All heavy atoms as TSV, in Angstrom:
chain	resi	resn	atom	element	x	y	z
A	1	MET	N	N	61.626	71.139	105.758
A	1	MET	CA	C	61.611	70.196	106.846
A	1	MET	C	C	60.215	69.770	107.070
A	1	MET	O	O	59.367	70.586	107.435
A	1	MET	CB	C	62.257	70.779	108.109
A	1	MET	CG	C	62.079	69.952	109.350
A	1	MET	SD	S	63.049	70.684	110.718
A	1	MET	CE	C	62.485	72.267	110.930
A	2	PRO	N	N	59.853	68.496	106.846
A	2	PRO	CA	C	58.439	68.081	106.997
A	2	PRO	C	C	57.936	68.272	108.379
A	2	PRO	O	O	58.547	67.745	109.409
A	2	PRO	CB	C	58.494	66.639	106.694
A	2	PRO	CG	C	59.716	66.377	105.826
A	2	PRO	CD	C	60.702	67.466	106.374
A	3	GLY	N	N	56.868	68.982	108.551
A	3	GLY	CA	C	56.186	69.024	109.854
A	3	GLY	C	C	56.742	69.984	110.807
A	3	GLY	O	O	56.225	70.175	111.999
A	4	GLY	N	N	57.862	70.703	110.646
A	4	GLY	CA	C	58.417	71.542	111.565
A	4	GLY	C	C	58.986	70.783	112.759
A	4	GLY	O	O	59.393	69.698	112.678
A	5	ARG	N	N	59.021	71.492	113.944
A	5	ARG	CA	C	59.682	70.931	115.067
A	5	ARG	C	C	58.753	69.795	115.709
A	5	ARG	O	O	57.592	69.860	115.591
A	5	ARG	CB	C	59.888	71.955	116.154
A	5	ARG	CG	C	60.966	72.910	115.696
A	5	ARG	CD	C	61.324	73.936	116.841
A	5	ARG	NE	N	62.444	74.748	116.409
A	5	ARG	CZ	C	62.612	75.970	116.802
A	5	ARG	NH1	N	61.733	76.583	117.636
A	5	ARG	NH2	N	63.603	76.675	116.343
A	6	LEU	N	N	59.368	68.878	116.427
A	6	LEU	CA	C	58.625	67.858	117.151
A	6	LEU	C	C	57.916	68.508	118.310
A	6	LEU	O	O	58.424	69.366	119.065
A	6	LEU	CB	C	59.577	66.814	117.666
A	6	LEU	CG	C	60.255	65.875	116.647
A	6	LEU	CD1	C	61.255	64.982	117.259
A	6	LEU	CD2	C	59.194	65.020	115.957
A	7	THR	N	N	56.648	68.101	118.584
A	7	THR	CA	C	55.870	68.544	119.654
A	7	THR	C	C	56.111	67.596	120.830
A	7	THR	O	O	56.701	66.564	120.723
A	7	THR	CB	C	54.407	68.650	119.341
A	7	THR	OG1	O	53.990	67.280	119.145
A	7	THR	CG2	C	54.153	69.557	118.109
A	8	HIS	N	N	55.633	68.062	122.000
A	8	HIS	CA	C	55.643	67.258	123.184
A	8	HIS	C	C	54.882	65.947	122.938
A	8	HIS	O	O	55.268	64.817	123.354
A	8	HIS	CB	C	55.165	67.886	124.455
A	8	HIS	CG	C	55.523	67.348	125.729
A	8	HIS	ND1	N	55.214	67.883	126.866
A	8	HIS	CD2	C	56.283	66.244	125.992
A	8	HIS	CE1	C	55.608	67.090	127.870
A	8	HIS	NE2	N	56.286	66.158	127.368
A	9	GLU	N	N	53.748	66.041	122.315
A	9	GLU	CA	C	52.956	64.853	121.991
A	9	GLU	C	C	53.714	63.930	121.046
A	9	GLU	O	O	53.661	62.676	121.210
A	9	GLU	CB	C	51.643	65.272	121.323
A	9	GLU	CG	C	50.691	64.084	121.082
A	9	GLU	CD	C	50.337	63.257	122.383
A	9	GLU	OE1	O	50.322	63.790	123.464
A	9	GLU	OE2	O	50.184	61.966	122.127
A	10	ASP	N	N	54.400	64.491	120.043
A	10	ASP	CA	C	55.226	63.687	119.146
A	10	ASP	C	C	56.269	62.908	120.007
A	10	ASP	O	O	56.478	61.640	119.806
A	10	ASP	CB	C	56.018	64.496	118.198
A	10	ASP	CG	C	55.134	65.151	117.140
A	10	ASP	OD1	O	54.055	64.593	116.846
A	10	ASP	OD2	O	55.571	66.114	116.527
A	11	ARG	N	N	56.919	63.617	120.928
A	11	ARG	CA	C	57.933	62.932	121.750
A	11	ARG	C	C	57.309	61.831	122.603
A	11	ARG	O	O	57.940	60.851	122.812
A	11	ARG	CB	C	58.673	63.900	122.605
A	11	ARG	CG	C	59.582	64.858	121.712
A	11	ARG	CD	C	60.356	65.879	122.519
A	11	ARG	NE	N	61.370	66.504	121.680
A	11	ARG	CZ	C	61.129	67.626	121.033
A	11	ARG	NH1	N	59.999	68.351	121.220
A	11	ARG	NH2	N	62.098	68.177	120.260
A	12	ARG	N	N	56.112	62.068	123.151
A	12	ARG	CA	C	55.423	60.990	123.965
A	12	ARG	C	C	55.127	59.858	123.131
A	12	ARG	O	O	55.230	58.688	123.513
A	12	ARG	CB	C	54.139	61.588	124.575
A	12	ARG	CG	C	54.492	62.535	125.675
A	12	ARG	CD	C	53.278	63.146	126.299
A	12	ARG	NE	N	53.642	64.000	127.433
A	12	ARG	CZ	C	52.787	64.549	128.183
A	12	ARG	NH1	N	51.517	64.191	128.183
A	12	ARG	NH2	N	53.225	65.426	129.076
A	13	GLN	N	N	54.699	60.085	121.883
A	13	GLN	CA	C	54.414	58.987	120.934
A	13	GLN	C	C	55.697	58.118	120.596
A	13	GLN	O	O	55.678	56.922	120.627
A	13	GLN	CB	C	53.817	59.450	119.669
A	13	GLN	CG	C	52.400	59.887	119.771
A	13	GLN	CD	C	51.470	58.763	120.019
A	13	GLN	OE1	O	51.530	57.704	119.349
A	13	GLN	NE2	N	50.613	58.923	120.979
A	14	ILE	N	N	56.797	58.840	120.414
A	14	ILE	CA	C	58.058	58.180	120.122
A	14	ILE	C	C	58.363	57.322	121.315
A	14	ILE	O	O	58.753	56.096	121.084
A	14	ILE	CB	C	59.162	59.236	119.874
A	14	ILE	CG1	C	58.969	59.984	118.508
A	14	ILE	CG2	C	60.548	58.603	119.917
A	14	ILE	CD1	C	59.853	61.124	118.274
A	15	ALA	N	N	58.266	57.840	122.524
A	15	ALA	CA	C	58.692	57.043	123.755
A	15	ALA	C	C	57.778	55.772	123.848
A	15	ALA	O	O	58.250	54.646	124.067
A	15	ALA	CB	C	58.497	57.917	124.968
A	16	SER	N	N	56.489	55.946	123.559
A	16	SER	CA	C	55.528	54.937	123.640
A	16	SER	C	C	55.820	53.831	122.631
A	16	SER	O	O	55.809	52.603	122.895
A	16	SER	CB	C	54.123	55.421	123.474
A	16	SER	OG	O	53.183	54.373	123.429
A	17	TRP	N	N	56.069	54.265	121.387
A	17	TRP	CA	C	56.320	53.267	120.343
A	17	TRP	C	C	57.610	52.638	120.483
A	17	TRP	O	O	57.759	51.421	120.129
A	17	TRP	CB	C	56.169	53.930	118.951
A	17	TRP	CG	C	54.756	54.330	118.644
A	17	TRP	CD1	C	53.637	53.613	118.996
A	17	TRP	CD2	C	54.293	55.432	117.823
A	17	TRP	NE1	N	52.479	54.282	118.485
A	17	TRP	CE2	C	52.836	55.344	117.737
A	17	TRP	CE3	C	54.979	56.469	117.234
A	17	TRP	CZ2	C	52.115	56.290	117.094
A	17	TRP	CZ3	C	54.206	57.413	116.460
A	17	TRP	CH2	C	52.809	57.295	116.399
A	18	LEU	N	N	58.656	53.313	121.029
A	18	LEU	CA	C	59.895	52.622	121.261
A	18	LEU	C	C	59.716	51.562	122.284
A	18	LEU	O	O	60.283	50.456	122.161
A	18	LEU	CB	C	60.982	53.650	121.781
A	18	LEU	CG	C	61.612	54.563	120.686
A	18	LEU	CD1	C	62.370	55.594	121.389
A	18	LEU	CD2	C	62.381	53.805	119.724
A	19	ALA	N	N	58.920	51.859	123.335
A	19	ALA	CA	C	58.635	50.853	124.354
A	19	ALA	C	C	57.840	49.631	123.839
A	19	ALA	O	O	58.134	48.489	124.335
A	19	ALA	CB	C	57.773	51.469	125.580
A	20	GLU	N	N	57.115	49.866	122.763
A	20	GLU	CA	C	56.419	48.719	122.127
A	20	GLU	C	C	57.331	47.964	121.201
A	20	GLU	O	O	56.956	46.907	120.664
A	20	GLU	CB	C	55.244	49.265	121.297
A	20	GLU	CG	C	54.120	49.845	122.169
A	20	GLU	CD	C	52.996	50.434	121.299
A	20	GLU	OE1	O	52.928	50.081	120.116
A	20	GLU	OE2	O	52.236	51.167	121.819
A	21	GLY	N	N	58.516	48.502	120.916
A	21	GLY	CA	C	59.467	47.787	120.061
A	21	GLY	C	C	59.491	48.229	118.643
A	21	GLY	O	O	60.169	47.524	117.806
A	22	LEU	N	N	58.786	49.251	118.313
A	22	LEU	CA	C	58.809	49.686	116.909
A	22	LEU	C	C	60.112	50.306	116.543
A	22	LEU	O	O	60.852	50.864	117.344
A	22	LEU	CB	C	57.717	50.787	116.701
A	22	LEU	CG	C	56.247	50.328	116.798
A	22	LEU	CD1	C	55.345	51.564	116.575
A	22	LEU	CD2	C	55.977	49.173	115.894
A	23	GLY	N	N	60.530	50.258	115.260
A	23	GLY	CA	C	61.746	50.767	114.748
A	23	GLY	C	C	61.617	52.172	114.399
A	23	GLY	O	O	60.467	52.692	114.260
A	24	TYR	N	N	62.693	52.835	114.185
A	24	TYR	CA	C	62.758	54.307	113.807
A	24	TYR	C	C	61.983	54.545	112.574
A	24	TYR	O	O	61.258	55.577	112.420
A	24	TYR	CB	C	64.183	54.809	113.669
A	24	TYR	CG	C	65.003	54.814	114.920
A	24	TYR	CD1	C	66.303	54.718	114.900
A	24	TYR	CD2	C	64.405	54.710	116.187
A	24	TYR	CE1	C	67.215	54.765	115.955
A	24	TYR	CE2	C	65.239	54.688	117.340
A	24	TYR	CZ	C	66.577	54.672	117.230
A	24	TYR	OH	O	67.320	54.603	118.345
A	25	ALA	N	N	62.082	53.686	111.597
A	25	ALA	CA	C	61.417	53.881	110.289
A	25	ALA	C	C	59.923	53.870	110.448
A	25	ALA	O	O	59.233	54.676	109.845
A	25	ALA	CB	C	61.930	52.829	109.248
A	26	GLU	N	N	59.432	52.812	111.166
A	26	GLU	CA	C	58.032	52.794	111.410
A	26	GLU	C	C	57.431	54.014	112.203
A	26	GLU	O	O	56.422	54.547	111.912
A	26	GLU	CB	C	57.603	51.492	112.102
A	26	GLU	CG	C	56.096	51.369	112.387
A	26	GLU	CD	C	55.223	51.373	111.130
A	26	GLU	OE1	O	55.694	51.020	110.090
A	26	GLU	OE2	O	54.075	51.771	111.300
A	27	ILE	N	N	58.186	54.432	113.237
A	27	ILE	CA	C	57.795	55.592	113.966
A	27	ILE	C	C	57.783	56.826	113.083
A	27	ILE	O	O	56.893	57.652	113.112
A	27	ILE	CB	C	58.729	55.807	115.158
A	27	ILE	CG1	C	58.592	54.654	116.206
A	27	ILE	CG2	C	58.510	57.186	115.831
A	27	ILE	CD1	C	59.605	54.672	117.232
A	28	GLY	N	N	58.834	56.958	112.241
A	28	GLY	CA	C	58.829	58.046	111.319
A	28	GLY	C	C	57.618	58.029	110.390
A	28	GLY	O	O	57.028	59.125	110.085
A	29	ARG	N	N	57.292	56.846	109.815
A	29	ARG	CA	C	56.100	56.838	108.916
A	29	ARG	C	C	54.823	57.250	109.690
A	29	ARG	O	O	53.992	57.997	109.162
A	29	ARG	CB	C	55.878	55.404	108.451
A	29	ARG	CG	C	56.831	55.091	107.303
A	29	ARG	CD	C	56.432	53.740	106.599
A	29	ARG	NE	N	56.741	52.568	107.430
A	29	ARG	CZ	C	57.944	52.034	107.530
A	29	ARG	NH1	N	58.967	52.473	106.756
A	29	ARG	NH2	N	58.199	50.987	108.207
A	30	ARG	N	N	54.644	56.753	110.930
A	30	ARG	CA	C	53.423	57.129	111.693
A	30	ARG	C	C	53.366	58.574	112.009
A	30	ARG	O	O	52.274	59.123	112.068
A	30	ARG	CB	C	53.489	56.319	113.044
A	30	ARG	CG	C	53.167	54.820	112.782
A	30	ARG	CD	C	53.132	54.040	114.054
A	30	ARG	NE	N	52.857	52.652	113.863
A	30	ARG	CZ	C	52.401	51.819	114.764
A	30	ARG	NH1	N	52.180	52.253	116.015
A	30	ARG	NH2	N	52.192	50.546	114.517
A	31	LEU	N	N	54.514	59.308	112.234
A	31	LEU	CA	C	54.568	60.690	112.507
A	31	LEU	C	C	54.720	61.529	111.213
A	31	LEU	O	O	54.540	62.741	111.338
A	31	LEU	CB	C	55.616	61.041	113.469
A	31	LEU	CG	C	55.572	60.511	114.868
A	31	LEU	CD1	C	56.845	60.860	115.685
A	31	LEU	CD2	C	54.297	61.128	115.565
A	32	GLY	N	N	54.892	60.852	110.108
A	32	GLY	CA	C	55.131	61.606	108.898
A	32	GLY	C	C	56.431	62.417	108.871
A	32	GLY	O	O	56.486	63.500	108.333
A	33	ARG	N	N	57.448	61.790	109.482
A	33	ARG	CA	C	58.776	62.398	109.560
A	33	ARG	C	C	59.804	61.476	108.974
A	33	ARG	O	O	59.626	60.251	108.878
A	33	ARG	CB	C	59.203	62.534	111.012
A	33	ARG	CG	C	58.178	63.374	111.850
A	33	ARG	CD	C	58.235	64.816	111.477
A	33	ARG	NE	N	57.383	65.596	112.282
A	33	ARG	CZ	C	57.603	66.730	112.892
A	33	ARG	NH1	N	58.783	67.246	112.678
A	33	ARG	NH2	N	56.822	67.306	113.639
A	34	PRO	N	N	60.916	61.987	108.470
A	34	PRO	CA	C	61.994	61.148	108.014
A	34	PRO	C	C	62.553	60.257	109.164
A	34	PRO	O	O	62.535	60.626	110.360
A	34	PRO	CB	C	63.045	62.112	107.577
A	34	PRO	CG	C	62.340	63.416	107.471
A	34	PRO	CD	C	61.253	63.467	108.361
A	35	THR	N	N	63.064	59.160	108.859
A	35	THR	CA	C	63.657	58.184	109.752
A	35	THR	C	C	64.849	58.859	110.498
A	35	THR	O	O	65.002	58.700	111.712
A	35	THR	CB	C	64.185	56.899	109.061
A	35	THR	OG1	O	63.091	56.345	108.462
A	35	THR	CG2	C	64.809	55.959	110.043
A	36	SER	N	N	65.551	59.715	109.724
A	36	SER	CA	C	66.730	60.371	110.364
A	36	SER	C	C	66.323	61.330	111.454
A	36	SER	O	O	67.025	61.506	112.468
A	36	SER	CB	C	67.605	61.134	109.254
A	36	SER	OG	O	66.730	62.127	108.686
A	37	THR	N	N	65.161	61.946	111.316
A	37	THR	CA	C	64.673	62.833	112.411
A	37	THR	C	C	64.432	62.043	113.671
A	37	THR	O	O	64.877	62.487	114.717
A	37	THR	CB	C	63.387	63.499	111.944
A	37	THR	OG1	O	63.629	64.293	110.824
A	37	THR	CG2	C	62.751	64.359	113.100
A	38	ILE	N	N	63.895	60.893	113.518
A	38	ILE	CA	C	63.568	60.077	114.699
A	38	ILE	C	C	64.899	59.581	115.352
A	38	ILE	O	O	65.038	59.575	116.542
A	38	ILE	CB	C	62.657	58.899	114.338
A	38	ILE	CG1	C	61.388	59.368	113.666
A	38	ILE	CG2	C	62.318	58.021	115.573
A	38	ILE	CD1	C	60.609	60.434	114.413
A	39	SER	N	N	65.751	59.062	114.554
A	39	SER	CA	C	67.041	58.487	114.953
A	39	SER	C	C	67.889	59.629	115.721
A	39	SER	O	O	68.421	59.333	116.829
A	39	SER	CB	C	67.810	57.823	113.963
A	39	SER	OG	O	68.224	58.665	112.923
A	40	ARG	N	N	67.867	60.762	115.179
A	40	ARG	CA	C	68.645	61.841	115.792
A	40	ARG	C	C	67.976	62.271	117.131
A	40	ARG	O	O	68.674	62.569	118.084
A	40	ARG	CB	C	68.792	63.128	114.860
A	40	ARG	CG	C	69.748	62.975	113.761
A	40	ARG	CD	C	70.128	64.233	113.076
A	40	ARG	NE	N	68.988	64.927	112.727
A	40	ARG	CZ	C	68.315	64.823	111.553
A	40	ARG	NH1	N	68.789	64.041	110.652
A	40	ARG	NH2	N	67.231	65.625	111.286
A	41	GLU	N	N	66.630	62.412	117.130
A	41	GLU	CA	C	65.961	62.753	118.350
A	41	GLU	C	C	66.197	61.731	119.433
A	41	GLU	O	O	66.487	62.111	120.579
A	41	GLU	CB	C	64.395	62.776	118.028
A	41	GLU	CG	C	63.550	62.953	119.198
A	41	GLU	CD	C	63.652	64.253	119.902
A	41	GLU	OE1	O	64.159	65.248	119.296
A	41	GLU	OE2	O	63.127	64.394	121.068
A	42	VAL	N	N	66.104	60.504	119.150
A	42	VAL	CA	C	66.369	59.464	120.178
A	42	VAL	C	C	67.863	59.450	120.647
A	42	VAL	O	O	68.177	59.392	121.814
A	42	VAL	CB	C	65.970	58.018	119.643
A	42	VAL	CG1	C	66.383	56.966	120.612
A	42	VAL	CG2	C	64.495	57.998	119.425
A	43	ALA	N	N	68.762	59.571	119.669
A	43	ALA	CA	C	70.258	59.623	120.016
A	43	ALA	C	C	70.548	60.857	120.935
A	43	ALA	O	O	71.266	60.735	121.871
A	43	ALA	CB	C	71.121	59.611	118.817
A	44	ARG	N	N	69.948	61.950	120.616
A	44	ARG	CA	C	70.231	63.246	121.269
A	44	ARG	C	C	69.632	63.164	122.742
A	44	ARG	O	O	70.111	63.831	123.575
A	44	ARG	CB	C	69.641	64.365	120.512
A	44	ARG	CG	C	69.842	65.722	121.071
A	44	ARG	CD	C	69.171	66.868	120.220
A	44	ARG	NE	N	69.607	66.878	118.883
A	44	ARG	CZ	C	68.892	66.864	117.875
A	44	ARG	NH1	N	67.600	66.805	117.930
A	44	ARG	NH2	N	69.487	66.971	116.626
A	45	ASN	N	N	68.538	62.499	122.883
A	45	ASN	CA	C	67.777	62.585	124.162
A	45	ASN	C	C	67.626	61.233	124.975
A	45	ASN	O	O	66.756	61.167	125.718
A	45	ASN	CB	C	66.400	63.153	123.836
A	45	ASN	CG	C	66.470	64.576	123.363
A	45	ASN	OD1	O	66.990	65.455	124.021
A	45	ASN	ND2	N	66.019	64.830	122.193
A	46	SER	N	N	68.477	60.283	124.682
A	46	SER	CA	C	68.393	59.039	125.373
A	46	SER	C	C	69.311	59.103	126.586
A	46	SER	O	O	70.452	59.780	126.577
A	46	SER	CB	C	68.771	57.806	124.518
A	46	SER	OG	O	67.769	57.619	123.615
A	47	ALA	N	N	68.883	58.480	127.731
A	47	ALA	CA	C	69.722	58.412	128.883
A	47	ALA	C	C	69.900	56.907	129.185
A	47	ALA	O	O	69.487	56.053	128.450
A	47	ALA	CB	C	69.003	59.227	130.002
A	48	ALA	N	N	70.477	56.698	130.391
A	48	ALA	CA	C	70.691	55.274	130.753
A	48	ALA	C	C	69.336	54.488	130.813
A	48	ALA	O	O	69.386	53.257	130.517
A	48	ALA	CB	C	71.350	55.261	132.145
A	49	GLY	N	N	68.252	55.102	131.151
A	49	GLY	CA	C	67.006	54.411	131.202
A	49	GLY	C	C	66.233	54.431	129.904
A	49	GLY	O	O	65.156	53.933	129.817
A	50	GLY	N	N	66.835	54.945	128.825
A	50	GLY	CA	C	66.193	54.943	127.576
A	50	GLY	C	C	65.707	56.366	127.140
A	50	GLY	O	O	66.162	57.357	127.803
A	51	TYR	N	N	64.837	56.503	126.254
A	51	TYR	CA	C	64.280	57.747	125.645
A	51	TYR	C	C	63.196	58.180	126.622
A	51	TYR	O	O	62.211	57.482	126.855
A	51	TYR	CB	C	63.830	57.596	124.261
A	51	TYR	CG	C	63.236	58.836	123.715
A	51	TYR	CD1	C	64.025	59.852	123.173
A	51	TYR	CD2	C	61.859	59.069	123.653
A	51	TYR	CE1	C	63.478	61.031	122.629
A	51	TYR	CE2	C	61.332	60.250	123.146
A	51	TYR	CZ	C	62.153	61.183	122.630
A	51	TYR	OH	O	61.612	62.361	122.115
A	52	LEU	N	N	63.327	59.375	127.111
A	52	LEU	CA	C	62.340	59.961	128.026
A	52	LEU	C	C	61.770	61.190	127.357
A	52	LEU	O	O	62.418	62.260	127.175
A	52	LEU	CB	C	62.983	60.341	129.359
A	52	LEU	CG	C	63.680	59.221	130.132
A	52	LEU	CD1	C	64.400	59.741	131.312
A	52	LEU	CD2	C	62.639	58.148	130.561
A	53	ALA	N	N	60.481	61.132	127.055
A	53	ALA	CA	C	59.783	62.317	126.345
A	53	ALA	C	C	59.846	63.574	127.051
A	53	ALA	O	O	60.134	64.632	126.541
A	53	ALA	CB	C	58.324	61.887	126.040
A	54	ASP	N	N	59.590	63.616	128.322
A	54	ASP	CA	C	59.560	64.869	129.151
A	54	ASP	C	C	60.966	65.438	129.198
A	54	ASP	O	O	61.103	66.657	129.058
A	54	ASP	CB	C	59.051	64.604	130.517
A	54	ASP	CG	C	57.562	64.272	130.529
A	54	ASP	OD1	O	56.760	64.591	129.605
A	54	ASP	OD2	O	57.073	63.551	131.476
A	55	HIS	N	N	61.909	64.681	129.458
A	55	HIS	CA	C	63.341	65.159	129.368
A	55	HIS	C	C	63.739	65.739	128.008
A	55	HIS	O	O	64.304	66.780	127.935
A	55	HIS	CB	C	64.316	64.011	129.764
A	55	HIS	CG	C	65.723	64.402	129.669
A	55	HIS	ND1	N	66.372	65.268	130.569
A	55	HIS	CD2	C	66.773	64.118	128.841
A	55	HIS	CE1	C	67.618	65.396	130.256
A	55	HIS	NE2	N	67.887	64.729	129.160
A	56	ALA	N	N	63.305	65.011	126.899
A	56	ALA	CA	C	63.616	65.481	125.611
A	56	ALA	C	C	62.933	66.796	125.303
A	56	ALA	O	O	63.500	67.729	124.685
A	56	ALA	CB	C	63.131	64.428	124.595
A	57	GLN	N	N	61.651	66.971	125.721
A	57	GLN	CA	C	61.013	68.200	125.563
A	57	GLN	C	C	61.642	69.397	126.270
A	57	GLN	O	O	61.821	70.460	125.768
A	57	GLN	CB	C	59.472	68.093	126.014
A	57	GLN	CG	C	58.716	69.360	125.784
A	57	GLN	CD	C	58.479	69.612	124.359
A	57	GLN	OE1	O	58.498	68.733	123.544
A	57	GLN	NE2	N	58.185	70.855	124.000
A	58	HIS	N	N	62.065	69.149	127.562
A	58	HIS	CA	C	62.786	70.171	128.262
A	58	HIS	C	C	64.108	70.480	127.623
A	58	HIS	O	O	64.393	71.757	127.501
A	58	HIS	CB	C	63.048	69.646	129.715
A	58	HIS	CG	C	63.775	70.538	130.639
A	58	HIS	ND1	N	63.142	71.742	131.129
A	58	HIS	CD2	C	65.027	70.572	131.024
A	58	HIS	CE1	C	64.063	72.391	131.860
A	58	HIS	NE2	N	65.203	71.677	131.830
A	59	SER	N	N	64.846	69.526	127.121
A	59	SER	CA	C	66.171	69.839	126.499
A	59	SER	C	C	65.932	70.589	125.196
A	59	SER	O	O	66.601	71.482	124.878
A	59	SER	CB	C	66.831	68.507	126.207
A	59	SER	OG	O	67.196	67.867	127.328
A	60	ALA	N	N	64.873	70.265	124.417
A	60	ALA	CA	C	64.624	70.924	123.198
A	60	ALA	C	C	64.190	72.387	123.478
A	60	ALA	O	O	64.622	73.262	122.719
A	60	ALA	CB	C	63.431	70.239	122.448
A	61	GLY	N	N	63.453	72.597	124.536
A	61	GLY	CA	C	63.114	73.969	124.911
A	61	GLY	C	C	64.326	74.783	125.205
A	61	GLY	O	O	64.402	75.990	124.850
A	62	ARG	N	N	65.283	74.200	125.947
A	62	ARG	CA	C	66.548	74.953	126.242
A	62	ARG	C	C	67.279	75.202	125.032
A	62	ARG	O	O	67.792	76.398	124.942
A	62	ARG	CB	C	67.362	74.095	127.282
A	62	ARG	CG	C	66.902	74.207	128.650
A	62	ARG	CD	C	67.974	73.642	129.645
A	62	ARG	NE	N	68.935	72.743	129.083
A	62	ARG	CZ	C	68.902	71.421	129.223
A	62	ARG	NH1	N	67.931	70.871	129.900
A	62	ARG	NH2	N	69.785	70.658	128.714
A	63	ARG	N	N	67.370	74.301	124.102
A	63	ARG	CA	C	68.131	74.512	122.882
A	63	ARG	C	C	67.513	75.626	122.027
A	63	ARG	O	O	68.137	76.475	121.399
A	63	ARG	CB	C	68.266	73.224	122.044
A	63	ARG	CG	C	69.322	72.319	122.636
A	63	ARG	CD	C	69.616	71.190	121.621
A	63	ARG	NE	N	68.433	70.370	121.352
A	63	ARG	CZ	C	68.009	69.324	122.047
A	63	ARG	NH1	N	68.647	68.916	123.079
A	63	ARG	NH2	N	66.926	68.675	121.702
A	64	ALA	N	N	66.148	75.674	121.937
A	64	ALA	CA	C	65.427	76.596	121.168
A	64	ALA	C	C	65.601	78.026	121.735
A	64	ALA	O	O	65.595	78.920	120.916
A	64	ALA	CB	C	63.980	76.240	121.117
A	65	ARG	N	N	65.740	78.196	123.038
A	65	ARG	CA	C	65.954	79.535	123.577
A	65	ARG	C	C	67.390	79.992	123.646
A	65	ARG	O	O	67.650	81.131	124.002
A	65	ARG	CB	C	65.354	79.519	124.957
A	65	ARG	CG	C	63.860	79.510	125.026
A	65	ARG	CD	C	63.331	79.761	126.358
A	65	ARG	NE	N	63.606	78.678	127.298
A	65	ARG	CZ	C	62.916	77.563	127.492
A	65	ARG	NH1	N	61.795	77.412	126.818
A	65	ARG	NH2	N	63.242	76.685	128.408
A	66	ARG	N	N	68.306	79.089	123.228
A	66	ARG	CA	C	69.686	79.467	123.303
A	66	ARG	C	C	69.958	80.640	122.280
A	66	ARG	O	O	69.485	80.662	121.175
A	66	ARG	CB	C	70.563	78.218	122.919
A	66	ARG	CG	C	72.013	78.492	122.969
A	66	ARG	CD	C	72.737	77.190	122.595
A	66	ARG	NE	N	72.443	76.812	121.303
A	66	ARG	CZ	C	72.563	75.500	120.798
A	66	ARG	NH1	N	72.979	74.592	121.608
A	66	ARG	NH2	N	72.290	75.250	119.572
A	67	SER	N	N	70.689	81.649	122.802
A	67	SER	CA	C	70.898	82.741	121.877
A	67	SER	C	C	71.977	82.443	120.874
A	67	SER	O	O	72.922	81.639	121.087
A	67	SER	CB	C	71.412	83.977	122.730
A	67	SER	OG	O	72.617	83.743	123.340
A	68	GLY	N	N	71.855	83.016	119.680
A	68	GLY	CA	C	72.806	82.810	118.625
A	68	GLY	C	C	74.014	83.705	118.664
A	68	GLY	O	O	74.155	84.555	119.629
A	69	PRO	N	N	74.808	83.693	117.689
A	69	PRO	CA	C	75.996	84.630	117.627
A	69	PRO	C	C	75.458	86.079	117.569
A	69	PRO	O	O	74.480	86.341	116.854
A	69	PRO	CB	C	76.762	84.161	116.443
A	69	PRO	CG	C	75.822	83.347	115.650
A	69	PRO	CD	C	74.753	82.868	116.541
A	70	VAL	N	N	76.232	86.903	118.112
A	70	VAL	CA	C	75.914	88.368	118.036
A	70	VAL	C	C	76.289	88.875	116.623
A	70	VAL	O	O	77.353	88.632	116.120
A	70	VAL	CB	C	76.712	89.167	119.077
A	70	VAL	CG1	C	76.434	90.665	119.008
A	70	VAL	CG2	C	76.359	88.667	120.491
A	71	GLN	N	N	75.289	89.577	116.024
A	71	GLN	CA	C	75.604	90.073	114.715
A	71	GLN	C	C	75.929	91.573	114.741
A	71	GLN	O	O	75.405	92.329	115.546
A	71	GLN	CB	C	74.397	89.936	113.858
A	71	GLN	CG	C	73.898	88.524	113.764
A	71	GLN	CD	C	73.292	88.145	112.409
A	71	GLN	OE1	O	73.099	88.918	111.665
A	71	GLN	NE2	N	73.083	86.886	112.212
A	72	ALA	N	N	76.917	91.972	114.005
A	72	ALA	CA	C	77.403	93.367	113.942
A	72	ALA	C	C	76.581	94.214	113.100
A	72	ALA	O	O	75.890	93.888	112.308
A	72	ALA	CB	C	78.819	93.400	113.481
């Protein structure tokens, strides 16, 4: 996976560039990420007002701390 997880700064850049009207492919190129990473990030974290970086970061943090299945 190129670059590991998205950082809060990555998410702020995504929000800024989306507001400027850039497409997912261009945002991916600028961040050095696949277009699919950007499109999934935006789809997963968009609300009625659009993509919100702070909300996305909070949601990602909750998902990262979620416990997995118990192993025997």
